[in-house]
C-alpha positions in Angstrom: -1.5 5.3 -15.1 -2.7 3.7 -11.8 -1.0 0.7 -10.2 -3.6 -1.4 -8.4 -1.9 -3.9 -6.0 -5.2 -5.4 -4.7 -4.9 -6.8 -1.2 -1.3 -5.8 -0.6 -0.4 -2.9 1.8 0.7 0.1 -0.3 3.4 0.9 2.3 4.9 -2.5 3.3 3.6 -4.7 0.5 2.4 -7.3 3.0 -0.8 -9.3 2.4 -4.0 -7.8 3.9 -6.5 -10.3 2.4 -8.9 -12.4 4.5 -7.0 -14.9 6.6 -3.8 -12.8 6.6 -4.3 -11.4 10.1 -4.4 -7.9 8.7 -7.8 -8.0 7.1 -10.1 -6.7 9.8 -8.5 -3.2 10.4 -7.2 -2.6 6.9 -8.1 0.7 5.1 -8.4 1.5 1.4 -5.5 3.6 0.3 -4.5 5.6 -2.8 -1.1 7.2 -2.6 1.7 8.6 -4.7 4.5 6.2 -5.8 7.0 8.4 -3.9 5.4 7.3 -0.7 6.2 3.6 -1.1 9.6 2.1 -0.4 9.2 -1.3 -2.0 8.9 0.1 -5.6 12.0 0.6 -7.7 12.8 4.3 -8.4 12.7 3.8 -12.2 9.2 2.3 -11.9 7.8 5.2 -9.8 7.9 7.4 -12.9 5.5 5.1 -14.7 2.6 5.5 -12.3 0.6 8.5 -11.0 -1.0 6.6 -8.1 -0.6 3.3 -6.2 -3.9 1.8 -5.0 -4.5 -1.0 -2.6 -4.9 -1.3 1.2 -3.1 -0.1 4.2 -2.4 -2.4 7.2 -2.9 -1.0 10.7 0.8 -1.4 11.5 1.9 1.0 8.7 -1.1 3.3 9.1 -0.3 3.7 12.8 3.4 4.4 12.0 2.5 7.1 9.5 -0.2 8.8 11.6 1.2 8.0 15.0 
């Protein structure tokens, strides 16, 4: 099962929608539940993937 979190950042769960200040440079992301820190451990077993967006702050930290 895939968890689609829409306009939230998959890594920090901050809003990346238009008007949030994170919209312009956001990227589309699909990642494994183990890569996110905001999800409860017992919920990570329920999903194969987490889909949403990535904010530039998190993407820079991961790839920096």
